[in-house]
Biopython code that builds the backbone (N, CA, C, O; Angstrom):
import numpy as np
from Bio.PDB.StructureBuilder import StructureBuilder

atoms = [
    (1, "MET", "N", (-28.000, 78.386, 217.991)),
    (1, "MET", "CA", (-28.379, 76.993, 218.030)),
    (1, "MET", "C", (-29.344, 76.712, 219.185)),
    (1, "MET", "O", (-29.689, 75.557, 219.432)),
    (2, "ASN", "N", (-29.767, 77.723, 219.870)),
    (2, "ASN", "CA", (-30.672, 77.553, 220.988)),
    (2, "ASN", "C", (-31.870, 78.472, 220.771)),
    (2, "ASN", "O", (-31.944, 79.540, 221.380)),
    (3, "PRO", "N", (-32.809, 78.074, 219.912)),
    (3, "PRO", "CA", (-33.910, 78.979, 219.562)),
    (3, "PRO", "C", (-34.836, 79.237, 220.742)),
    (3, "PRO", "O", (-35.093, 78.360, 221.567)),
    (4, "LYS", "N", (-35.321, 80.458, 220.793)),
    (4, "LYS", "CA", (-36.219, 80.836, 221.875)),
    (4, "LYS", "C", (-37.648, 80.958, 221.387)),
    (4, "LYS", "O", (-38.587, 80.962, 222.183)),
    (5, "GLN", "N", (-37.809, 81.058, 220.088)),
    (5, "GLN", "CA", (-39.146, 81.186, 219.533)),
    (5, "GLN", "C", (-39.329, 80.160, 218.414)),
    (5, "GLN", "O", (-38.370, 79.695, 217.797)),
    (6, "ASP", "N", (-40.592, 79.830, 218.179)),
    (6, "ASP", "CA", (-40.891, 78.866, 217.124)),
    (6, "ASP", "C", (-40.377, 79.325, 215.764)),
    (6, "ASP", "O", (-39.910, 78.507, 214.972)),
    (7, "THR", "N", (-40.458, 80.615, 215.486)),
    (7, "THR", "CA", (-40.016, 81.120, 214.181)),
    (7, "THR", "C", (-38.516, 80.925, 213.992)),
    (7, "THR", "O", (-38.070, 80.634, 212.883)),
    (8, "GLU", "N", (-37.734, 81.080, 215.054)),
    (8, "GLU", "CA", (-36.287, 80.850, 214.959)),
    (8, "GLU", "C", (-36.002, 79.369, 214.722)),
    (8, "GLU", "O", (-35.117, 79.011, 213.944)),
    (9, "PHE", "N", (-36.765, 78.517, 215.405)),
    (9, "PHE", "CA", (-36.591, 77.076, 215.236)),
    (9, "PHE", "C", (-36.899, 76.663, 213.801)),
    (9, "PHE", "O", (-36.150, 75.891, 213.203)),
    (10, "ILE", "N", (-37.982, 77.165, 213.254)),
    (10, "ILE", "CA", (-38.365, 76.849, 211.877)),
    (10, "ILE", "C", (-37.313, 77.354, 210.898)),
    (10, "ILE", "O", (-36.991, 76.667, 209.929)),
    (11, "ALA", "N", (-36.778, 78.538, 211.139)),
    (11, "ALA", "CA", (-35.736, 79.087, 210.263)),
    (11, "ALA", "C", (-34.489, 78.213, 210.292)),
    (11, "ALA", "O", (-33.876, 77.965, 209.253)),
    (12, "GLN", "N", (-34.112, 77.742, 211.486)),
    (12, "GLN", "CA", (-32.939, 76.868, 211.589)),
    (12, "GLN", "C", (-33.179, 75.537, 210.879)),
    (12, "GLN", "O", (-32.282, 75.033, 210.203)),
    (13, "MET", "N", (-34.351, 74.971, 211.019)),
    (13, "MET", "CA", (-34.667, 73.705, 210.353)),
    (13, "MET", "C", (-34.626, 73.874, 208.832)),
    (13, "MET", "O", (-34.179, 72.978, 208.114)),
    (14, "THR", "N", (-35.086, 75.005, 208.356)),
    (14, "THR", "CA", (-35.047, 75.285, 206.915)),
    (14, "THR", "C", (-33.609, 75.377, 206.427)),
    (14, "THR", "O", (-33.283, 74.875, 205.352)),
    (15, "GLN", "N", (-32.751, 76.015, 207.210)),
    (15, "GLN", "CA", (-31.343, 76.130, 206.837)),
    (15, "GLN", "C", (-30.675, 74.760, 206.800)),
    (15, "GLN", "O", (-29.906, 74.469, 205.883)),
    (16, "PHE", "N", (-30.962, 73.916, 207.791)),
    (16, "PHE", "CA", (-30.381, 72.569, 207.809)),
    (16, "PHE", "C", (-30.849, 71.752, 206.604)),
    (16, "PHE", "O", (-30.068, 71.019, 205.997)),
    (17, "SER", "N", (-32.113, 71.885, 206.272)),
    (17, "SER", "CA", (-32.666, 71.166, 205.130)),
    (17, "SER", "C", (-31.995, 71.624, 203.831)),
    (17, "SER", "O", (-31.642, 70.797, 202.991)),
    (18, "ALA", "N", (-31.822, 72.925, 203.668)),
    (18, "ALA", "CA", (-31.182, 73.466, 202.466)),
    (18, "ALA", "C", (-29.730, 73.009, 202.378)),
    (18, "ALA", "O", (-29.241, 72.707, 201.289)),
    (19, "LEU", "N", (-29.039, 72.954, 203.508)),
    (19, "LEU", "CA", (-27.644, 72.504, 203.525)),
    (19, "LEU", "C", (-27.553, 71.039, 203.113)),
    (19, "LEU", "O", (-26.681, 70.664, 202.329)),
    (20, "GLU", "N", (-28.439, 70.222, 203.634)),
    (20, "GLU", "CA", (-28.447, 68.801, 203.288)),
    (20, "GLU", "C", (-28.743, 68.597, 201.806)),
    (20, "GLU", "O", (-28.123, 67.749, 201.164)),
    (21, "GLN", "N", (-29.672, 69.356, 201.263)),
    (21, "GLN", "CA", (-29.986, 69.254, 199.834)),
    (21, "GLN", "C", (-28.804, 69.690, 198.985)),
    (21, "GLN", "O", (-28.541, 69.102, 197.936)),
    (22, "SER", "N", (-28.097, 70.709, 199.427)),
    (22, "SER", "CA", (-26.924, 71.188, 198.696)),
    (22, "SER", "C", (-25.834, 70.116, 198.668)),
    (22, "SER", "O", (-25.217, 69.884, 197.628)),
    (23, "LYS", "N", (-25.596, 69.467, 199.802)),
    (23, "LYS", "CA", (-24.594, 68.402, 199.852)),
    (23, "LYS", "C", (-24.987, 67.246, 198.943)),
    (23, "LYS", "O", (-24.143, 66.687, 198.243)),
    (24, "SER", "N", (-26.256, 66.888, 198.952)),
    (24, "SER", "CA", (-26.744, 65.803, 198.103)),
    (24, "SER", "C", (-26.577, 66.154, 196.631)),
    (24, "SER", "O", (-26.188, 65.302, 195.831)),
    (25, "MET", "N", (-26.866, 67.397, 196.266)),
    (25, "MET", "CA", (-26.731, 67.830, 194.878)),
    (25, "MET", "C", (-25.267, 67.804, 194.436)),
    (25, "MET", "O", (-24.970, 67.428, 193.302)),
    (26, "GLN", "N", (-24.359, 68.197, 195.318)),
    (26, "GLN", "CA", (-22.937, 68.166, 194.978)),
    (26, "GLN", "C", (-22.476, 66.738, 194.708)),
    (26, "GLN", "O", (-21.707, 66.498, 193.778)),
    (27, "MET", "N", (-22.943, 65.791, 195.516)),
    (27, "MET", "CA", (-22.575, 64.390, 195.303)),
    (27, "MET", "C", (-23.147, 63.875, 193.996)),
    (27, "MET", "O", (-22.470, 63.146, 193.271)),
    (28, "ASP", "N", (-24.389, 64.242, 193.681)),
    (28, "ASP", "CA", (-25.008, 63.819, 192.428)),
    (28, "ASP", "C", (-24.245, 64.365, 191.225)),
    (28, "ASP", "O", (-24.034, 63.649, 190.246)),
    (29, "ILE", "N", (-23.836, 65.614, 191.295)),
    (29, "ILE", "CA", (-23.080, 66.234, 190.200)),
    (29, "ILE", "C", (-21.728, 65.544, 190.028)),
    (29, "ILE", "O", (-21.284, 65.324, 188.901)),
    (30, "ALA", "N", (-21.072, 65.201, 191.136)),
    (30, "ALA", "CA", (-19.789, 64.498, 191.060)),
    (30, "ALA", "C", (-19.963, 63.137, 190.392)),
    (30, "ALA", "O", (-19.119, 62.736, 189.591)),
    (31, "HIS", "N", (-21.042, 62.419, 190.708)),
    (31, "HIS", "CA", (-21.304, 61.123, 190.073)),
    (31, "HIS", "C", (-21.576, 61.298, 188.577)),
    (31, "HIS", "O", (-21.094, 60.513, 187.761)),
    (32, "LEU", "N", (-22.338, 62.314, 188.226)),
    (32, "LEU", "CA", (-22.621, 62.573, 186.814)),
    (32, "LEU", "C", (-21.344, 62.889, 186.040)),
    (32, "LEU", "O", (-21.154, 62.423, 184.917)),
    (33, "ARG", "N", (-20.472, 63.690, 186.655)),
    (33, "ARG", "CA", (-19.203, 64.026, 186.008)),
    (33, "ARG", "C", (-18.360, 62.770, 185.779)),
    (33, "ARG", "O", (-17.774, 62.592, 184.711)),
    (34, "SER", "N", (-18.307, 61.917, 186.776)),
    (34, "SER", "CA", (-17.546, 60.676, 186.650)),
    (34, "SER", "C", (-18.121, 59.799, 185.545)),
    (34, "SER", "O", (-17.374, 59.249, 184.735)),
    (35, "ASP", "N", (-19.441, 59.666, 185.508)),
    (35, "ASP", "CA", (-20.081, 58.875, 184.462)),
    (35, "ASP", "C", (-19.799, 59.455, 183.080)),
    (35, "ASP", "O", (-19.555, 58.705, 182.135)),
    (36, "GLN", "N", (-19.829, 60.780, 182.952)),
    (36, "GLN", "CA", (-19.567, 61.437, 181.677)),
    (36, "GLN", "C", (-18.126, 61.188, 181.216)),
    (36, "GLN", "O", (-17.886, 60.951, 180.032)),
    (37, "GLU", "N", (-17.179, 61.241, 182.142)),
    (37, "GLU", "CA", (-15.778, 60.992, 181.787)),
    (37, "GLU", "C", (-15.581, 59.555, 181.318)),
    (37, "GLU", "O", (-14.809, 59.303, 180.393)),
    (38, "ILE", "N", (-16.278, 58.614, 181.953)),
    (38, "ILE", "CA", (-16.170, 57.214, 181.530)),
    (38, "ILE", "C", (-16.737, 57.046, 180.124)),
    (38, "ILE", "O", (-16.160, 56.335, 179.301)),
    (39, "LEU", "N", (-17.862, 57.696, 179.846)),
    (39, "LEU", "CA", (-18.439, 57.635, 178.501)),
    (39, "LEU", "C", (-17.493, 58.242, 177.465)),
    (39, "LEU", "O", (-17.340, 57.703, 176.369)),
    (40, "GLN", "N", (-16.858, 59.368, 177.815)),
    (40, "GLN", "CA", (-15.910, 59.997, 176.888)),
    (40, "GLN", "C", (-14.734, 59.068, 176.603)),
    (40, "GLN", "O", (-14.308, 58.928, 175.456)),
    (41, "ALA", "N", (-14.217, 58.439, 177.646)),
    (41, "ALA", "CA", (-13.081, 57.532, 177.468)),
    (41, "ALA", "C", (-13.480, 56.346, 176.597)),
    (41, "ALA", "O", (-12.723, 55.951, 175.710)),
    (42, "ASN", "N", (-14.646, 55.779, 176.836)),
    (42, "ASN", "CA", (-15.110, 54.644, 176.026)),
    (42, "ASN", "C", (-15.278, 55.029, 174.559)),
    (42, "ASN", "O", (-15.025, 54.216, 173.671)),
    (43, "ALA", "N", (-15.702, 56.258, 174.303)),
    (43, "ALA", "CA", (-15.884, 56.717, 172.929)),
    (43, "ALA", "C", (-14.547, 56.844, 172.198)),
    (43, "ALA", "O", (-14.525, 56.894, 170.969)),
    (44, "MET", "N", (-13.449, 56.896, 172.922)),
    (44, "MET", "CA", (-12.130, 57.022, 172.302)),
    (44, "MET", "C", (-11.548, 55.677, 171.865)),
    (44, "MET", "O", (-10.562, 55.643, 171.128)),
    (45, "ILE", "N", (-12.141, 54.579, 172.305)),
    (45, "ILE", "CA", (-11.596, 53.267, 171.942)),
    (45, "ILE", "C", (-11.593, 53.128, 170.419)),
    (45, "ILE", "O", (-12.602, 53.360, 169.754)),
    (46, "GLY", "N", (-10.430, 52.745, 169.888)),
    (46, "GLY", "CA", (-10.262, 52.595, 168.443)),
    (46, "GLY", "C", (-9.873, 53.882, 167.736)),
    (46, "GLY", "O", (-9.631, 53.871, 166.530)),
    (47, "ARG", "N", (-9.808, 54.977, 168.453)),
    (47, "ARG", "CA", (-9.429, 56.267, 167.859)),
    (47, "ARG", "C", (-7.925, 56.492, 168.015)),
    (47, "ARG", "O", (-7.293, 55.972, 168.935)),
    (48, "PHE", "N", (-7.378, 57.266, 167.107)),
    (48, "PHE", "CA", (-5.965, 57.653, 167.139)),
    (48, "PHE", "C", (-5.843, 58.917, 167.978)),
    (48, "PHE", "O", (-6.550, 59.894, 167.729)),
    (49, "VAL", "N", (-4.956, 58.911, 168.970)),
    (49, "VAL", "CA", (-4.817, 60.067, 169.859)),
    (49, "VAL", "C", (-3.360, 60.515, 169.945)),
    (49, "VAL", "O", (-2.429, 59.721, 169.813)),
    (50, "THR", "N", (-3.203, 61.801, 170.168)),
    (50, "THR", "CA", (-1.911, 62.385, 170.491)),
    (50, "THR", "C", (-1.979, 62.778, 171.959)),
    (50, "THR", "O", (-2.956, 63.377, 172.407)),
    (51, "LEU", "N", (-0.937, 62.436, 172.701)),
    (51, "LEU", "CA", (-0.942, 62.629, 174.153)),
    (51, "LEU", "C", (0.250, 63.440, 174.616)),
    (51, "LEU", "O", (1.261, 63.557, 173.923)),
    (52, "GLN", "N", (0.105, 63.989, 175.792)),
    (52, "GLN", "CA", (1.207, 64.694, 176.438)),
    (52, "GLN", "C", (1.409, 64.054, 177.802)),
    (52, "GLN", "O", (0.472, 63.936, 178.591)),
    (53, "ASP", "N", (2.647, 63.640, 178.070)),
    (53, "ASP", "CA", (2.944, 63.100, 179.395)),
    (53, "ASP", "C", (3.802, 64.090, 180.162)),
    (53, "ASP", "O", (3.984, 65.219, 179.706)),
    (54, "GLY", "N", (4.318, 63.712, 181.281)),
    (54, "GLY", "CA", (5.114, 64.616, 182.100)),
    (54, "GLY", "C", (6.408, 65.061, 181.453)),
    (54, "GLY", "O", (7.001, 66.050, 181.884)),
    (55, "LYS", "N", (6.866, 64.350, 180.419)),
    (55, "LYS", "CA", (8.136, 64.657, 179.761)),
    (55, "LYS", "C", (7.956, 65.385, 178.437)),
    (55, "LYS", "O", (8.936, 65.744, 177.783)),
    (56, "GLY", "N", (6.724, 65.599, 178.046)),
    (56, "GLY", "CA", (6.462, 66.233, 176.747)),
    (56, "GLY", "C", (5.416, 65.436, 175.999)),
    (56, "GLY", "O", (4.416, 65.011, 176.578)),
    (57, "LEU", "N", (5.647, 65.231, 174.704)),
    (57, "LEU", "CA", (4.705, 64.459, 173.905)),
    (57, "LEU", "C", (4.976, 62.971, 174.062)),
    (57, "LEU", "O", (6.116, 62.521, 173.948)),
    (58, "ALA", "N", (3.921, 62.215, 174.322)),
    (58, "ALA", "CA", (4.031, 60.761, 174.370)),
    (58, "ALA", "C", (3.840, 60.230, 172.952)),
    (58, "ALA", "O", (3.264, 60.920, 172.111)),
    (59, "PRO", "N", (4.310, 59.028, 172.678)),
    (59, "PRO", "CA", (4.098, 58.474, 171.336)),
    (59, "PRO", "C", (2.602, 58.371, 171.035)),
    (59, "PRO", "O", (1.848, 57.833, 171.846)),
    (60, "PRO", "N", (2.164, 58.878, 169.882)),
    (60, "PRO", "CA", (0.750, 58.771, 169.540)),
    (60, "PRO", "C", (0.375, 57.316, 169.307)),
    (60, "PRO", "O", (1.241, 56.474, 169.067)),
    (61, "GLY", "N", (-0.894, 57.030, 169.377)),
    (61, "GLY", "CA", (-1.338, 55.663, 169.146)),
    (61, "GLY", "C", (-2.841, 55.546, 169.194)),
    (61, "GLY", "O", (-3.559, 56.537, 169.324)),
    (62, "ILE", "N", (-3.302, 54.313, 169.086)),
    (62, "ILE", "CA", (-4.728, 54.026, 169.098)),
    (62, "ILE", "C", (-5.139, 53.595, 170.503)),
    (62, "ILE", "O", (-4.455, 52.802, 171.150)),
    (63, "VAL", "N", (-6.257, 54.125, 170.955)),
    (63, "VAL", "CA", (-6.777, 53.769, 172.278)),
    (63, "VAL", "C", (-7.293, 52.335, 172.205)),
    (63, "VAL", "O", (-8.194, 52.022, 171.427)),
    (64, "SER", "N", (-6.701, 51.468, 173.035)),
    (64, "SER", "CA", (-7.068, 50.052, 172.995)),
    (64, "SER", "C", (-7.977, 49.644, 174.147)),
    (64, "SER", "O", (-8.547, 48.553, 174.132)),
    (65, "GLY", "N", (-8.114, 50.504, 175.136)),
    (65, "GLY", "CA", (-8.966, 50.147, 176.262)),
    (65, "GLY", "C", (-9.104, 51.288, 177.243)),
    (65, "GLY", "O", (-8.504, 52.352, 177.083)),
    (66, "VAL", "N", (-9.912, 51.043, 178.269)),
    (66, "VAL", "CA", (-10.148, 52.020, 179.329)),
    (66, "VAL", "C", (-10.056, 51.303, 180.664)),
    (66, "VAL", "O", (-10.663, 50.249, 180.855)),
    (67, "ASN", "N", (-9.304, 51.868, 181.574)),
    (67, "ASN", "CA", (-9.256, 51.389, 182.958)),
    (67, "ASN", "C", (-9.863, 52.453, 183.837)),
    (67, "ASN", "O", (-9.673, 53.646, 183.598)),
    (68, "VAL", "N", (-10.594, 52.033, 184.855)),
    (68, "VAL", "CA", (-11.173, 52.976, 185.805)),
    (68, "VAL", "C", (-10.482, 52.759, 187.147)),
    (68, "VAL", "O", (-10.542, 51.673, 187.725)),
    (69, "LYS", "N", (-9.832, 53.803, 187.627)),
    (69, "LYS", "CA", (-9.104, 53.738, 188.897)),
    (69, "LYS", "C", (-9.713, 54.750, 189.844)),
    (69, "LYS", "O", (-9.637, 55.956, 189.608)),
    (70, "GLU", "N", (-10.320, 54.260, 190.921)),
    (70, "GLU", "CA", (-10.964, 55.116, 191.920)),
    (70, "GLU", "C", (-11.997, 56.046, 191.277)),
    (70, "GLU", "O", (-12.111, 57.214, 191.651)),
    (71, "GLY", "N", (-12.740, 55.520, 190.315)),
    (71, "GLY", "CA", (-13.788, 56.291, 189.666)),
    (71, "GLY", "C", (-13.324, 57.193, 188.543)),
    (71, "GLY", "O", (-14.141, 57.855, 187.903)),
    (72, "THR", "N", (-12.017, 57.231, 188.291)),
    (72, "THR", "CA", (-11.462, 58.082, 187.241)),
    (72, "THR", "C", (-10.980, 57.211, 186.080)),
    (72, "THR", "O", (-10.148, 56.325, 186.275)),
    (73, "PRO", "N", (-11.500, 57.460, 184.870)),
    (73, "PRO", "CA", (-11.081, 56.631, 183.733)),
    (73, "PRO", "C", (-9.692, 57.016, 183.225)),
    (73, "PRO", "O", (-9.295, 58.181, 183.249)),
    (74, "GLN", "N", (-8.976, 56.002, 182.768)),
    (74, "GLN", "CA", (-7.691, 56.200, 182.113)),
    (74, "GLN", "C", (-7.740, 55.418, 180.809)),
    (74, "GLN", "O", (-8.162, 54.262, 180.789)),
    (75, "ILE", "N", (-7.305, 56.050, 179.715)),
    (75, "ILE", "CA", (-7.264, 55.349, 178.439)),
    (75, "ILE", "C", (-5.940, 54.599, 178.328)),
    (75, "ILE", "O", (-4.932, 55.000, 178.911)),
    (76, "VAL", "N", (-5.959, 53.515, 177.576)),
    (76, "VAL", "CA", (-4.760, 52.707, 177.365)),
    (76, "VAL", "C", (-4.311, 52.901, 175.922)),
    (76, "VAL", "O", (-5.046, 52.607, 174.980)),
    (77, "VAL", "N", (-3.075, 53.406, 175.769)),
    (77, "VAL", "CA", (-2.482, 53.638, 174.452)),
    (77, "VAL", "C", (-1.075, 53.048, 174.473)),
    (77, "VAL", "O", (-0.271, 53.379, 175.344)),
    (78, "ASN", "N", (-0.787, 52.187, 173.525)),
    (78, "ASN", "CA", (0.524, 51.537, 173.448)),
    (78, "ASN", "C", (0.894, 50.851, 174.765)),
    (78, "ASN", "O", (2.060, 50.837, 175.158)),
    (79, "GLY", "N", (-0.095, 50.289, 175.434)),
    (79, "GLY", "CA", (0.145, 49.574, 176.687)),
    (79, "GLY", "C", (0.313, 50.463, 177.903)),
    (79, "GLY", "O", (0.496, 49.950, 179.007)),
    (80, "GLU", "N", (0.258, 51.773, 177.742)),
    (80, "GLU", "CA", (0.417, 52.717, 178.855)),
    (80, "GLU", "C", (-0.923, 53.362, 179.179)),
    (80, "GLU", "O", (-1.768, 53.527, 178.299)),
    (81, "LYS", "N", (-1.113, 53.725, 180.440)),
    (81, "LYS", "CA", (-2.350, 54.374, 180.876)),
    (81, "LYS", "C", (-2.155, 55.886, 180.938)),
    (81, "LYS", "O", (-1.126, 56.378, 181.402)),
    (82, "TYR", "N", (-3.166, 56.611, 180.460)),
    (82, "TYR", "CA", (-3.131, 58.072, 180.453)),
    (82, "TYR", "C", (-4.461, 58.629, 180.937)),
    (82, "TYR", "O", (-5.518, 58.058, 180.668)),
    (83, "ASP", "N", (-4.401, 59.742, 181.648)),
    (83, "ASP", "CA", (-5.608, 60.446, 182.053)),
    (83, "ASP", "C", (-6.189, 61.175, 180.850)),
    (83, "ASP", "O", (-5.473, 61.492, 179.900)),
    (84, "LEU", "N", (-7.483, 61.437, 180.896)),
    (84, "LEU", "CA", (-8.124, 62.169, 179.791)),
    (84, "LEU", "C", (-7.535, 63.562, 179.626)),
    (84, "LEU", "O", (-7.529, 64.105, 178.521)),
    (85, "SER", "N", (-7.041, 64.143, 180.707)),
    (85, "SER", "CA", (-6.465, 65.487, 180.629)),
    (85, "SER", "C", (-5.180, 65.515, 179.800)),
    (85, "SER", "O", (-4.722, 66.591, 179.415)),
    (86, "GLN", "N", (-4.598, 64.360, 179.522)),
    (86, "GLN", "CA", (-3.360, 64.296, 178.762)),
    (86, "GLN", "C", (-3.593, 64.183, 177.254)),
    (86, "GLN", "O", (-2.638, 64.193, 176.479)),
    (87, "VAL", "N", (-4.842, 64.077, 176.840)),
    (87, "VAL", "CA", (-5.166, 63.945, 175.417)),
    (87, "VAL", "C", (-5.093, 65.320, 174.759)),
    (87, "VAL", "O", (-5.747, 66.264, 175.203)),
    (88, "LEU", "N", (-4.292, 65.426, 173.699)),
    (88, "LEU", "CA", (-4.158, 66.674, 172.950)),
    (88, "LEU", "C", (-5.041, 66.693, 171.715)),
    (88, "LEU", "O", (-5.606, 67.731, 171.368)),
    (89, "SER", "N", (-5.166, 65.534, 171.040)),
    (89, "SER", "CA", (-6.015, 65.469, 169.845)),
    (89, "SER", "C", (-6.553, 64.065, 169.673)),
    (89, "SER", "O", (-5.955, 63.090, 170.127)),
    (90, "ILE", "N", (-7.694, 63.982, 169.007)),
    (90, "ILE", "CA", (-8.366, 62.717, 168.714)),
    (90, "ILE", "C", (-8.750, 62.724, 167.250)),
    (90, "ILE", "O", (-9.273, 63.716, 166.742)),
    (91, "SER", "N", (-8.492, 61.627, 166.578)),
    (91, "SER", "CA", (-8.918, 61.514, 165.178)),
    (91, "SER", "C", (-9.300, 60.061, 164.902)),
    (91, "SER", "O", (-8.954, 59.164, 165.671)),
    (92, "PRO", "N", (-10.021, 59.835, 163.792)),
    (92, "PRO", "CA", (-10.377, 58.457, 163.458)),
    (92, "PRO", "C", (-9.105, 57.611, 163.339)),
    (92, "PRO", "O", (-8.031, 58.123, 163.020)),
    (93, "SER", "N", (-9.244, 56.328, 163.597)),
    (93, "SER", "CA", (-8.063, 55.467, 163.507)),
    (93, "SER", "C", (-7.523, 55.450, 162.089)),
    (93, "SER", "O", (-8.266, 55.580, 161.117)),
    (94, "ILE", "N", (-6.242, 55.291, 161.997)),
    (94, "ILE", "CA", (-5.563, 55.272, 160.689)),
    (94, "ILE", "C", (-5.636, 53.844, 160.150)),
    (94, "ILE", "O", (-5.224, 52.896, 160.818)),
    (95, "GLN", "N", (-6.158, 53.706, 158.947)),
    (95, "GLN", "CA", (-6.241, 52.377, 158.320)),
    (95, "GLN", "C", (-4.872, 51.976, 157.804)),
    (95, "GLN", "O", (-4.181, 52.770, 157.166)),
    (96, "GLN", "N", (-4.488, 50.747, 158.082)),
    (96, "GLN", "CA", (-3.177, 50.289, 157.631)),
    (96, "GLN", "C", (-3.316, 49.281, 156.518)),
    (96, "GLN", "O", (-2.313, 48.781, 156.008)),
]
sb = StructureBuilder()
sb.init_structure("model")
sb.init_model(0)
sb.init_chain("A")
sb.init_seg("    ")
for serial, (resi, resn, name, xyz) in enumerate(atoms, 1):
    if name == "N":
        sb.init_residue(resn, " ", resi, " ")
    sb.init_atom(name, np.array(xyz, "f"), 0.0, 1.0, " ", f" {name:<3s}", serial, name[0])
structure = sb.get_structure()
């Protein structure tokens, strides 16, 4: 961290610049992932889903809405909120 020659200083500045760009890219990718998950959850509205909760299979139902908590979408089925990771299957809504 104490360069003695101009070439060492330039090399260190290049490394700092690359590190900053890498951090910025990681944040951009995280935002894109979050946006993609929200789009996926919105596309499930009106669809019939089968879910798995901590106790096994949750009652299947139609996705009635999406809540976003701390940037993470949760679908609403039968009045309960579920993470996208809990979805086992998706199919068109059943006509009654």
